[in-house]
C-alpha positions as CSV (number, residue, x, y, z in Angstrom):
1,M,0.9,-6.8,-11.3
2,S,1.1,-9.6,-8.8
3,C,-1.5,-9.8,-6.0
4,T,-1.0,-13.3,-4.8
5,V,-1.2,-14.2,-1.1
6,D,2.3,-15.6,-1.2
7,D,3.7,-12.3,-2.4
8,R,1.9,-10.4,0.4
9,K,3.2,-12.9,3.0
10,Q,6.8,-12.6,1.7
11,V,6.7,-8.8,1.9
12,R,5.2,-8.8,5.4
13,R,7.8,-11.3,6.6
14,A,10.6,-9.1,5.2
15,A,9.0,-6.1,6.9
16,R,8.9,-7.8,10.3
17,A,12.5,-9.0,9.8
18,I,13.7,-5.5,9.0
19,R,11.8,-4.1,11.9
20,D,13.6,-6.6,14.2
21,A,17.1,-6.3,12.6
22,V,17.8,-2.5,12.6
23,P,16.4,0.6,14.3
24,T,13.5,1.8,12.2
25,I,11.2,4.8,12.2
26,A,8.5,3.0,10.2
27,V,8.0,-0.1,8.1
28,D,4.9,-0.4,5.9
29,V,3.6,-2.9,3.4
30,V,1.7,-1.3,0.5
31,A,-0.7,-3.2,-1.6
32,P,-0.3,-3.0,-5.4
33,N,-3.5,-0.9,-5.9
34,A,-2.1,1.7,-3.5
35,S,1.6,1.6,-4.6
36,R,3.0,3.8,-7.3
37,H,5.0,0.7,-8.4
38,D,1.9,-1.4,-9.1
39,A,3.3,-4.2,-7.0
40,W,3.5,-5.3,-3.4
41,T,5.8,-2.7,-1.9
42,L,7.9,-2.6,1.3
43,D,8.4,1.0,2.4
44,A,10.8,1.6,5.4
45,V,12.6,4.5,7.0
46,L,15.7,3.5,9.0
47,R,17.1,5.5,11.8
48,N,20.7,6.8,12.0
49,R,21.7,5.4,8.5
50,E,23.2,6.9,5.5
51,S,23.0,3.7,3.4
52,V,21.0,0.5,3.4
53,P,22.7,-1.9,5.8
54,P,23.6,-5.5,4.8
55,E,21.0,-7.0,7.2
56,V,18.2,-5.2,5.3
57,L,19.7,-6.1,1.9
58,R,19.8,-9.7,3.0
59,E,16.1,-9.7,4.0
60,L,15.1,-8.1,0.8
61,A,17.0,-10.7,-1.2
62,L,15.5,-13.6,0.8
63,A,12.0,-12.3,0.1
64,G,12.8,-11.8,-3.6
65,L,12.2,-8.1,-3.4
66,T,13.8,-5.5,-5.8
67,L,15.3,-2.4,-4.2
68,Q,14.1,0.8,-5.8
69,P,16.3,3.9,-5.8
70,V,15.5,6.5,-3.1
71,P,17.9,9.1,-1.8
72,S,18.8,9.2,1.9
73,Q,17.9,12.2,4.0
74,A,20.0,13.7,6.9
75,G,20.7,10.6,9.0
76,Y,17.7,8.6,7.8
77,Q,17.6,6.0,5.0
78,H,14.4,5.5,3.1
79,V,14.1,2.0,1.6
80,V,11.6,1.1,-1.0
81,A,11.5,-2.5,-2.4
82,T,9.0,-4.2,-4.7
83,M,7.9,-7.8,-5.3
């Protein structure tokens, strides 16, 4: 489990970038002690998507985040990525 300030900053930066890049319902940063993944976690719900768009994948890669598998739901894409 990594709780460094740098990890938190990277996940927050990615959350802001995703919020600015694509239409979102919500974007949250979850601390390791509250995440079921025991790591800094980015949790986002994207509007009007059936897959994760390239802009989001790019931001996740730049932040060094790992995309976790989550199924899409009727026009919304749930994105979970961990540090």
